[in-house]
C-alpha positions in Angstrom: -25.0 204.4 34.5 -26.5 206.8 36.5 -25.0 207.7 40.3 -27.4 207.9 43.5 -28.6 211.0 44.7 -27.0 213.2 47.0 -30.2 214.1 49.2 -33.5 212.0 49.9 -35.4 211.7 46.8 -39.3 213.0 47.5 -41.8 210.7 47.0 -45.8 211.5 47.3 -48.0 208.6 48.6 -51.7 209.3 48.3 -54.0 207.0 50.0 -57.3 206.9 51.4 -56.8 203.7 53.6 -55.0 204.9 56.6 -53.3 201.6 57.5 -51.9 201.6 53.7 -50.5 205.0 53.9 -49.2 204.9 57.3 -47.3 201.6 55.9 -46.1 202.5 53.1 -45.0 206.3 54.5 -43.1 203.8 57.0 -41.6 201.6 54.6 -40.0 204.3 52.3 -38.8 206.4 55.2 -36.9 203.8 56.5 -35.5 203.1 53.4 -33.8 206.7 53.2 -36.8 207.8 51.5 -38.1 211.8 52.2 -42.0 211.2 52.2 -45.8 212.9 52.0 -48.6 211.6 52.7 -52.0 212.5 51.1 -55.7 210.8 51.8 -57.2 212.3 48.9 -56.8 213.5 45.5 -57.7 217.1 46.0 -54.6 217.0 49.0 -52.3 215.3 46.2 -53.0 217.8 43.8 -52.2 220.4 46.2 -49.2 219.0 47.5 -47.6 218.7 43.9 -48.6 222.0 43.2 -46.5 223.8 46.3 -43.5 221.1 45.5 -42.6 218.8 43.0 -41.8 214.9 43.7 -39.6 213.1 42.5 -41.9 210.3 42.3 -45.8 209.4 43.0 -47.7 206.4 44.7 -51.6 206.8 44.0 -54.2 204.9 45.1 -56.8 204.1 42.1 -60.3 203.3 44.5 -60.9 207.0 46.4 -63.8 209.0 46.7 -64.6 211.9 44.9 -61.6 212.0 42.7 -60.3 208.5 41.6 -56.6 208.2 41.2 -56.8 208.2 37.2 -58.6 211.5 37.2 -55.7 212.7 39.3 -53.2 211.4 37.4 -54.7 213.1 33.8 -54.9 216.5 35.9 -51.6 216.3 36.9 -50.0 215.1 33.4 -52.2 218.1 31.9 -49.7 220.4 33.5 -46.4 220.1 31.5 -44.0 220.6 34.3 -45.3 216.9 35.7 -45.7 214.7 32.9 -42.0 213.7 33.5 -42.8 212.5 37.4 -43.3 208.8 37.3 -46.7 207.8 38.4 -46.9 204.1 40.2 -50.5 203.1 40.5 -51.8 201.2 43.3 -55.0 198.8 43.2 -56.9 196.1 45.2 -57.6 194.9 42.1 -55.3 193.4 38.8 -57.5 193.2 35.8 -56.1 194.2 32.4 -58.2 196.8 31.7 -57.6 198.6 35.1 -53.8 198.6 33.9 -54.5 199.9 30.3 -56.8 202.6 31.9 -54.0 203.4 33.8 -51.0 203.7 31.3 -53.6 205.6 29.2 -53.6 208.5 32.1 -50.0 208.3 32.3 -49.1 206.0 35.4 -45.7 203.9 34.6 -46.6 201.0 36.8 -49.2 199.3 38.7 -48.8 197.3 42.0 -51.5 195.5 43.2 -52.6 195.3 47.0 -52.1 193.4 48.9 -48.6 194.7 48.0 -44.9 192.7 49.1 -42.3 195.2 50.7 -39.6 194.2 48.5 -41.9 194.6 45.3 -42.7 198.1 46.4 -38.9 199.2 47.0 -37.7 197.4 43.8 -40.4 199.2 41.3 -39.7 202.3 43.2 -35.7 202.5 43.1 -35.8 201.1 39.3 -38.6 204.4 38.0 -36.2 206.5 39.9 -33.2 205.2 38.0 -35.3 205.5 35.4 -36.2 209.4 35.7 -32.1 209.8 36.4 -31.1 208.6 33.6 -33.8 210.5 31.3 -32.7 213.6 33.3 -29.0 213.3 32.6 -30.1 212.2 28.9 -31.7 215.4 28.5 -28.7 217.3 30.2 -26.3 215.3 27.4 -28.9 216.8 24.7 -28.8 219.9 26.1 -25.0 220.5 26.6 -24.6 219.1 23.1 -27.2 221.5 21.9 -25.4 224.1 23.5 -22.0 223.1 22.5 -23.2 222.5 18.7 -25.0 226.4 18.9 -21.3 227.7 20.6 -19.7 225.8 17.6 -22.1 227.8 15.3 -21.4 231.3 16.6 -17.7 230.6 16.8 -17.6 229.5 13.3 -20.2 232.4 12.5 -18.0 234.9 14.6 -14.8 233.6 12.2 -16.7 234.4 9.0 -17.3 238.1 10.2 -13.9 238.5 11.7 -12.3 237.9 7.9 -14.9 239.6 6.3 -14.2 242.3 8.6 -10.6 242.3 8.0 -11.3 244.0 4.6 -12.5 247.1 5.7 -12.0 247.9 9.4 -13.7 250.4 11.6 -15.9 253.3 9.6 -13.0 255.3 8.9 -13.4 259.1 7.3 -14.4 262.4 7.5 -16.3 262.8 4.0 -19.9 264.4 3.9 -21.5 261.0 3.0 -19.8 259.0 5.7 -21.1 261.2 8.2 -24.7 261.2 6.4 -24.2 257.1 7.0 -23.0 257.7 10.7 -26.1 260.0 11.5 -28.5 257.3 10.0 -27.0 254.7 12.1 -27.1 256.6 15.3 -31.3 257.2 14.5 -32.3 253.7 13.8 -29.7 251.5 15.9 -31.6 251.9 19.2 -35.0 250.8 17.7 -36.3 246.9 16.9 -36.6 248.2 13.0 -35.5 245.8 10.4 -32.9 247.7 8.0 -31.9 247.3 4.4 -28.5 248.4 3.6 -27.8 248.8 -0.1 -24.5 249.6 -1.9 -21.9 247.8 -4.4 -19.9 244.8 -3.5 -16.8 245.6 -0.7 -18.5 249.4 0.0 -18.5 247.8 3.5 -22.5 247.4 3.8 -21.1 244.5 6.6 -19.7 247.3 8.6 -22.3 249.0 8.7 -24.8 246.4 10.0 -21.7 245.7 13.0 -22.4 249.1 14.0 -25.9 249.0 14.1 -25.8 246.5 16.2 -23.1 248.0 18.3 -24.9 250.7 19.1 -28.4 248.7 19.5 -30.1 247.4 22.7 -29.2 244.1 21.4 -25.4 244.7 21.6 -24.5 241.7 24.4 -26.3 239.5 22.1 -24.8 237.9 19.3 -24.5 239.2 15.7 -24.7 236.1 13.0 -24.2 237.1 9.2 -25.7 234.6 7.0 -24.1 234.9 3.0 -27.3 233.8 1.3 -25.3 233.7 -1.9 -22.9 230.8 -1.0 -26.0 228.8 0.6 -27.1 226.0 -1.4 -30.7 226.1 -2.8 -31.5 223.0 -1.5 -30.5 224.0 2.5 -31.6 227.8 2.8 -34.3 226.2 5.2 -31.5 224.4 7.6 -29.7 226.6 7.2 -32.0 229.0 8.5 -34.1 227.3 10.7 -32.2 224.2 11.8 -33.6 220.6 11.4 -33.9 217.4 13.3 -31.6 214.3 12.9 -33.3 212.4 9.7 -35.5 214.9 8.3 -33.2 214.5 5.3 -30.0 212.6 4.1 -27.1 213.7 5.7 -28.7 215.1 8.9 -27.2 213.1 11.3 -28.1 215.1 14.1 -30.1 217.8 15.6 -28.9 221.1 14.4 -29.9 224.6 15.1 -30.0 226.8 12.5 -28.9 230.5 12.0 -32.3 231.9 13.8 -31.7 230.2 16.7 -28.1 231.0 16.5 -29.1 235.0 16.8 -31.6 234.5 19.4 -31.3 237.7 21.6 -29.5 239.1 19.3 -29.2 240.4 15.0 -29.0 238.3 12.2 -27.3 239.9 8.8 -28.7 238.6 5.8 -26.1 239.4 3.4 -27.2 239.1 -0.3 -30.7 239.5 0.8 -31.7 238.8 -3.1 -30.8 235.7 -3.5 -32.8 233.7 -1.2 -35.2 231.6 -3.5 -38.8 232.4 -3.5 -40.2 229.5 -1.1 -37.7 230.5 1.2 -38.9 234.3 1.1 -42.2 233.0 2.1 -40.7 231.4 5.6 -38.6 234.5 6.2 -41.3 236.9 5.6 -43.6 234.8 8.3 -40.8 235.0 10.8 -40.6 238.7 10.3 -44.8 238.9 10.6 -45.1 236.3 13.5 -41.8 235.8 15.0 -42.1 232.1 14.8 -40.7 229.4 12.7 -39.9 225.9 12.9 -36.9 223.2 12.3 -36.8 221.2 9.4 -38.8 217.7 10.6 -40.0 219.1 13.7 -43.6 220.0 14.7 -42.4 222.4 17.3 -42.7 225.8 16.9 -40.0 228.3 18.0 -40.0 232.4 19.0 -37.6 234.4 17.0 -36.5 236.8 19.2 -33.9 238.2 16.4 -33.2 241.7 15.0 -32.7 241.2 11.0 -30.5 243.6 9.0 -30.3 242.4 5.3 -28.3 243.9 2.7 -27.7 243.6 -0.8 -26.2 244.9 -3.9 -28.5 244.2 -6.2 -31.8 246.1 -7.4 -34.8 244.8 -5.2 -37.4 246.8 -6.3 -36.4 245.4 -10.4 -35.9 241.8 -9.0 -40.0 242.5 -7.0 -40.9 244.0 -10.8 -39.5 240.5 -12.4 -41.6 238.5 -10.1 -37.8 237.1 -8.7 -38.2 238.9 -5.0 -41.8 239.1 -2.9 -42.8 242.3 -2.7 -44.5 242.3 1.1 -41.0 240.8 2.0 -39.3 243.8 0.9 -41.5 246.5 2.3 -40.7 244.8 5.8 -36.9 244.8 4.7 -37.0 247.9 3.9 -38.4 249.7 6.9 -35.2 251.8 7.3 -32.6 252.0 4.0 -29.3 253.1 4.1 -27.7 253.7 0.9 -23.7 253.0 1.0 -21.9 255.1 -1.6 -18.8 253.5 -3.5 -15.4 254.7 -2.8 -15.0 256.4 -5.8 -17.7 259.2 -4.6 -16.0 259.6 -0.9 -12.5 260.2 -2.2 -12.5 262.3 1.0 -11.5 259.5 2.9 -8.9 257.8 1.2 -6.2 259.5 3.7 -8.1 258.3 6.6 -8.5 255.0 4.8 -4.8 254.3 3.9 -3.3 255.2 6.7 -6.0 253.0 8.9 -5.4 249.8 6.6 -1.1 250.1 6.7 -1.5 250.1 10.6 -3.8 246.8 10.5 -1.9 245.4 7.3 1.6 246.5 9.4 0.1 244.5 12.4 -1.0 241.5 10.8 1.8 240.7 8.6 4.3 241.6 11.2 5.7 243.5 8.4 8.2 246.8 8.9 6.1 249.7 9.1 6.4 251.5 5.5 5.9 255.4 4.8 2.7 256.5 3.0 3.5 259.7 1.3 1.5 262.5 -0.5 2.2 261.2 -3.7 1.2 257.6 -2.8 -2.0 259.6 -1.5 -2.8 261.1 -4.7 -2.2 257.9 -6.6 -4.8 256.0 -4.7 -7.3 259.4 -4.6 -6.6 259.4 -8.4 -7.7 255.7 -9.2 -11.4 254.4 -9.5 -11.8 251.6 -7.5 -14.4 249.5 -8.7 -13.6 246.6 -6.3 -14.2 249.8 -3.4 -13.0 249.5 0.2 -12.3 245.6 0.0 -10.0 246.4 -3.1 -8.0 249.2 -1.6 -7.4 247.2 1.6 -6.2 244.7 -0.6 -4.3 246.7 -2.5 -2.6 248.5 0.4 -1.6 244.8 2.2 0.2 244.0 -1.1 2.4 247.5 -1.2 3.1 247.0 2.3 5.0 243.4 1.9 6.2 244.8 -1.3 7.6 248.2 0.5 10.0 246.5 3.1 9.7 249.2 5.6 10.5 251.8 2.5 7.7 254.3 0.9 4.9 252.7 0.1 3.8 252.7 -4.3 0.4 251.2 -5.7 0.1 249.4 -8.6 -2.9 250.6 -9.8 -4.3 250.0 -13.2 -4.8 253.2 -15.3 -4.0 255.8 -12.6 -1.6 258.9 -13.4 1.9 258.0 -11.8 3.0 261.3 -12.1 -0.2 262.5 -10.2 0.8 264.3 -6.7 -2.4 266.5 -5.6 -5.4 268.1 -7.0 -3.2 271.3 -7.1 -0.5 269.7 -8.9 -2.2 267.6 -11.2 -3.4 270.5 -13.1 0.0 271.0 -15.1 -1.1 267.6 -16.3 -4.4 267.9 -17.4 -4.8 268.3 -21.6 -6.4 271.3 -22.6 -9.9 271.3 -23.9 -11.8 272.9 -26.4 -13.6 275.2 -23.7 -10.3 276.5 -22.6 -9.9 278.3 -25.9 -6.4 276.2 -26.3 -5.6 274.0 -29.0 -6.1 270.1 -27.8 -3.2 269.5 -28.3 0.5 270.7 -27.0 3.5 271.1 -28.5 7.2 270.1 -27.8 8.0 273.5 -26.4 4.8 273.8 -24.3 5.1 270.2 -22.7 8.6 270.9 -21.7 7.5 274.0 -20.6 4.7 272.5 -18.8 7.0 269.6 -17.5 9.7 272.0 -15.8 6.8 273.9 -14.6 5.7 271.0 -12.5 9.4 270.1 -11.3 9.7 273.4 -10.5 7.0 273.5 -8.3 7.3 270.1 -6.5 11.1 270.9 -5.8 9.7 274.3 -3.7 6.9 272.3 -2.1 9.8 269.4 -0.5 11.9 272.9 -0.2 14.1 271.7 -2.1 14.8 268.4 -0.2 15.6 265.2 -3.2 15.3 262.6 -0.9 13.9 260.9 2.0 10.6 261.2 3.1 8.4 264.2 2.0 11.4 264.9 -0.3 10.4 266.2 -4.2 11.5 262.2 -5.9 9.5 260.9 -3.2 6.3 263.1 -4.1 6.9 262.6 -7.8 7.3 258.9 -7.0 10.8 258.7 -9.1 13.9 257.8 -8.4 16.3 260.3 -6.6 19.0 260.0 -9.7 16.0 260.7 -12.6 14.9 263.7 -10.4 18.6 265.2 -10.4 19.1 264.1 -14.3 15.5 266.1 -14.9 17.1 269.3 -13.0 20.2 268.9 -14.4 18.4 268.9 -17.6 16.3 272.1 -16.9 18.9 273.8 -15.3 17.0 273.9 -11.8 19.3 274.3 -9.1 18.7 275.4 -5.2 18.1 278.9 -4.8 20.9 280.4 -2.5 20.2 281.4 0.9 20.7 285.1 1.7 
């Protein structure tokens, strides 16, 4: 159901007969319409160019330019294609009507006309136009709503993924190098290829590039290429029209359209099938694409950042990745090293993740000890930063506000720091010492290590930074060892 307009609708009346032009103008003004009269085709075109009317009553038989030609010229301009044109003529033969409809008209009135007929047809076509405009507005609203829902879905994906990393935390030389690369490439429009093992934080680097770019106010849309079924890649990337394939029950924007004006992050780009790689290359080269089932070409105002844990050069050599696409993506490569190569960042990362986990889990804040840090640094981290986050989250749950203890396979439980670990290292052939230790040597080293820890803790047995906590043992165990080796706190002078 359409509503009546709040302001008078604008009608252009075109007729070279003065009496007919005056009669139509008076009739329409009397019934509340705003009328612009024009006595020939040239004046009609100028009037439309100055202001688009809501409807046109157009005489066919006019000198110099007939009504058909006027209508064809009007409809050649896309902005005028929705204006309803009602032809007026003294002739009523079928051929004239066919010609009028072919030129772009919507109706036909024969002279001499009845006032009621003119008013009825004008009112009908104006209502139809309002209904069409409402329908288009509804479709646009639905499309925007769908786009916002998609952006929200992608944002939620990004939030869940980002929880595994946090910010670019750390002070290691390798991290500072990554930050300097981000600073260099972010302000440009260059494509970036981020390389690194799974879990190293490639998405976080992409986020930082977007955040520091000129597109920071636009969306950052992540596409996990490894999770998309092969047959849905094109629809997922570029969208589809209703009915274009089984299950396409409505028009749907793709992720490139959702990322319009912003950045699209293609995670695991090496998983894209070869036939889709060709279409992706076109977007990179021409900035254009089509939805599945749509002839309309859309422009892609999107920056592309890609990431992979695969060796794309090897994939190119094997014929599994297009060489031209690789070079298009690899304009500015950034290598993200594994966590085992940036152990200096673990203390800052651990502290950061403890705070995040405490907040997200609503848990009591635990203590992160030097012994705990040493244990984290003594582990190989095959799952990289993502694994570190998970380990800390589990430890926060188990700690219940006490000292954090980390269950790490293969980590040395008594490692305290790089300095203290020297007491637990096995001798090597190069050192000139035997490859094994006698019982007496082992006992001596254990006693020396224990004494060093006690001195490090200023002979404090338990509590935060106490010797028991540094060693990662219970205070009762520590006291038993002190008694065994006869270690006592020196008397103060």
